[in-house]
N, C-alpha and C positions, 0 to 999 in steps of 0.2 A: 520192719526192714525189707525193702523191695529187692527184686532180682537184680536190678541195676546197682544197688548199693553193694551187694554181695559180689557181683562181678567185678565192680571197680575196685573193691578192696582186695580181691584175689589177684588180679593182674596189675594192681598198683597203677591205674591209668594215669594219675596225675604225673608220673614219672616220664611219661612218653616224650616230653620235650627233650630229654637227654639222648634220645635216638633220632628225633626229628631234626634237631639243630645241626649235628654233624653231617646228616644228609644234605641239608640246605647249604652247609659250608661247602661240601664237595661240589654241589651243583654251581654254586657261586664261583668256586675256582675254575671249573670247567668253562663256565660262560665268560669270565672276565679274562683269564690268562690264555686259554685255548680257543676263545670264541666259538664255542660249540655248545649246543643245548639241544637235547632230543627230549621232547616233553613226555612222550609215553614211557621211555626207559626211566626218566626221572620219577615219574608217578609210580611205576611198578617197584622201584628200589625203595622209595619212601614207604609204600604199604607193606613191602616185604619185611623191612627192618623193624618198623613198628610192631608188626604182627609177631615177629620171632622175640622182640624185646618183651611183649606182653606174656608170651609163652615162657620165657625164662623167669619172668617175676612170679608167675603161676607156679612154676616147678620149685623155686624157692621156697614159696609159702608152703607148698605140699611137703617138701623135705623138712622144713621147720616143724610142721605139725607131726611128722613121724618122730622127730627128736624130742619135742616137747611132751607129746602124748596128751595127758589131761592136766598138764601143769597150767597154771595161770601166768600168762606172759602177754605183753603188748605184741610180741612177735608171733604168737600162735594165732594167725588170722583165721584159719579154718574153724577153730574152736570158738573164737570170739564173735565170728559172723555166722556161725552155724552153717557152714559150707561142708558138704560131704566129700569124703575122698573120691568118689566116683565123679562128682560134678567137677572137681579140680582136675582129675585125670582127663576127663573128656575135653575140657577147656585146653589143657596143655597140648593134648594130641591134635586137636582141631586146628589151632593156631600155628602149631609146628608145621603141619602138612600144608596148610594154606601158604605159609611162607615159602616152604620148600618148592612148591609148584611155581610160584612167581620167580624164585630164584633160578629154577631150571629153565624157565622160559627166557630169562635174561641170559642165561648161558648159551642158549641156542641163538638169541639175537646178537650177542656181543662177543662171546669167546670164553675159553677155559679159565682165564684169571678170576672171573666171577665164581667159578665153581671151586677153585683152591682156596680163595679167601672165605667163601661161604662154608666150606667144610671145616676150615679152622674156627670160624666163629661159632658154628653149631657145636663143635667139640667143646669149646671154652664154656658155651651156654649150658651144656649138659653137666660137665664136670665141675662147674663152679660150686654147685651144691650137691650133685650126685656122685655116685662111685664110692669106693671104699676110703678114699682120701680127697675129700672135697677141697677145691681151691680156697673157698671161703674159710676154712679152718686153718689156713696157713698164712705166712706174712706176705704172700704174693697176690692177694685178692685185688688190691688196688691197681697194681701193674697190669694184671690180666683184664680187669674191667675197663681201665683207662685206654689201653691199646686196642682191645677188641672193639669197644664202642666208639672211642674217640678217633682211632686211626683207620680201623678196618671199614667202618661205615662211610668215612669221608672218601677213603680210596674207592670203595665200590660205586659211590655216587658220582665221583669224578670219572672213574673208568667207563661206565655205561654211557656217558655223555661224549667221550673222546676216542672210543675204540677204534673208530674208522680213520683216524689221522694217521698220516704217515710217519711223523716224528713225535714219538712219545718217550724219547730219551730222558732219563732222570724223573720219570713220573712218580716213582715210589718215594724218592727222598724229597721231592718238591711237595708232594702231598703230605709227608710227615711234618714238614715245617708248617704248612697251612693247618694241620690238624692239632698243633700244640695246645692252643687254647682248649680244644675239645678233650684231649687226652688228660690235661691236669685237672680241669674242672670236674670231669666225670669221675676221675679217680678220687678226687677230693670228696665226692658225695660218699663213696664207700669208706673212706677213711674216717669221715665225720661219723658215719653210722657205727664204725668200729670203736671210735673213741667214746661214743655214747653207751654203747653196749659193752664196755670192757669188763665190767663185773659179771654180767650174765655170761659172756663169751668164755670167761675164765671158768666158771662153774660147769659149762657144757663141754670144756676141753678144747675150745678154739684158741689156738695160739697165733693170733693175728699179728700184724705189724706193730700195733700198740702194745702187745704183750712183751715185744723185744725192745721197743724204743721207749716205753713208758708213756704216761699221759702228756707230760711236758714236751717231750722229744716228738711225739706224734702231732701235738698242737703246732709246734714250730714248722714241722714239715707241711702241715696242712695250710699254714699261713703263707709259707714260701711258694707253695703250688699255685696260689692265686696270683703271685708275683710273676711266675713263669708263664702263666696264661697271658698276661698282658705283654710280656716280652715276646712271646710267640707271634702275637698279632702285629706288634711294631716290626719284627724281623720280616714277617711275610710282606708287610706294606713296603718296607725299604727295598726289598728284593723284587718288588713288583709282582708278587705271586698273587697278592690280593689288592683291591683298589685302595687308594690312600683314604677314602671315605671310611674304610674300616676302623680307622684310628678314632672314630666316634666312640668307640668302646671306652676310652680313657675317661669320658664324663661319668662313667659308673663308678670310678674308683672311690669317691666318698661314701656311697651307698654300701659297696662291697666291703670297705674298711669298717664301717659301722656295725655291719652284720657279722663280720669276722670277730671283732671285739666282743660282741654279745655272746657268740657261741664259745669263744675261748674262755670267758669268764665262768660260764655255767653250761658245759656240754651235756645237755639233756635230750634224750630221744623225743619226749613228749612235748618239749617247749622250744628248744633252740635249734634242734637238728635241721629244722625247715630252713634256717638261714644258709646252710650249705647249698641246698637245692636252688634257693632264690639267687644266690651269688652266681651259681652255674648258668642259670638261665639269663641273668642280666648280662654276663659277659658274652655268652654265645649269641643271644638275640640282638645285642647291640652291634656285634661284629657283622652279622648277616644283614641286619637292617642298614647299617652303614654301607656295606657293599652293594646292597640293592639301589640305594640312593645314587650311586655312581652311574647307574643305567639310565636315570631320568634326564 
């Protein structure tokens, strides 16, 4: 097992699409609606959010290791990949500091809104699996992850490209509409994870949304959230917040539906959970690519 394999497992590198796409969505919104694009700010916010996303992933794995100890579980990444606690801690601290430096640089370049949203995002990132009452053990994990990654990242990526404009009235709610597909698809990844881990979570004392809604209720919410993601893109296109070409996302419906059925029939972490990630990536990538086509 190589160092790269261990590092990739620790930070869950394959999941970075879920932070990259909201960032690109915000950049697309700034460029198409506000006609403003600052390449250096865009690059800095992209790197910063990905670095912090990786840090949060590593922190989640570390806290799982503390809870599982020597138990055999597919969630005990440190034990399964023979990663030492010191290696995990060093990775977490390094990525967090790197992200913070980039974030503070953007605060200096653009203004305090980046600081306030950044602090809120860092707090959620830590308390998601840290502290005496981790968010991941409550029924609010999906909402926090969806809003923090889906909305906050989209807002930050938009703001650092338009901060210099005179009229930014309604930026927060316009960005919220644009971010709807990101909010629902990202929260759905967490919901699918909790559905698949429902038995293990119960043994660990995690009372997630699935605990209160039940398997079938959670699956229904998971399915409806994908519908809401498409509705969000349609609404943003109708309001001209995003280019009409973003409606290209509608061609992904048959594939997303097929994947949704597969997971709903057999929600397993090892086999079908990946379909939730694929669905999120399909919807977000198609939306961004469609919007990018409008500039050609």
